C-alpha positions, 0 to 999 in steps of 0.5 A: 278932470276938467271943470266941465267934466266935474260939473257934468259928473256932479249933475249926474250925482244930483240926478240920482239923488233926485230920483231917490228923493222924489220917488220917496216923497211923491209918486212921479208919473213921467210922460214923453221923456223919450222926446229929450234928445239923447245927445247935444245941447238941450234947454229944458223950459220948466213951468214953476208952481212948486218948490219941488219942480226943479228937483223933480225934473232933475230926478226924472229927466233922462240926462243930467241937468244943470238948472239956473237957480236963484242965488238966494237958494245957495245958503248954508250947507245947501250952497256947496251941495248945489255947486257940487251937483253942477247947478248954476247960481244966478243973481236975478237983480241984474245981468249976471255975467258969471251965470250967463258964461257958465250956462252957455258953457254947459250948452257949449259942452253939449249938456242940458240946461234947465230954466224956469222961463217965468223967472220965479215961482208963480201960477206955473202957467207960462203967462209971463216969460223973461227974455233969458230963455230966448237969449240962451236958445238963440245964442247957443242954437240949442233946441228947447224941450218944454216941460210941464210939472203938474202937482196936486191942487189939493190942500189936505196933506201939505206939510209945506204950502209950496209943495204938493201933498206927500205921496201925491202924484206929480205928473212930469210931461216932456214935449217935442223939442223946437228951435226958438230962432227964426233961422236968420241967426239974428241976436238983436233985441227985436229978434229976441223979443220975437223969439220970446213970443214964439217960445211962449206960444209953444210952451203954453200950447204944451201946457194945455196939452199936458193938462188935457193928457193928465186930466189936471 
């Protein structure tokens, strides 16, 4: 089996594990998953407020997803496990060429790449985006599907402060796919900066709509 095939198979195993784990710990409500294209390269742009956001999307997305995950998460037995389920380790201290090549390879093989465009866990409001998402979208031509993960804001029942309370409802709302580029095919710094602005507008608009739809 090729490396790409093994990685895709691993991501499917990760998806099945995520389904069982997330539905066992929380009460996911998934809206709009039909908006994810059934084939071809896709980038899922996910807001990041809880440590559970990645596993949650991996479990409920309709297709196996390869997330860009910070290298600090690849410690102990978790490292080989994340590798086995097709996740992409990235060093955030600089331009990680290996991670970039692997991520573009996922898209080049028609797979799904998951990205937290804010770069790290925060308020989860898409207020500040890094340029990586625009680069991957413009370079690959893959459409971006915005994903809003909205967990409970209640503090009671939390065993870990970075997670929603156990058995609480977590809404995952998929938005309409869109193209990040302007159609010119340009990959200059100016073009990427302009694409980042367009992306942020679309992601913020999706988050507002998701909050209105779910009452969060």
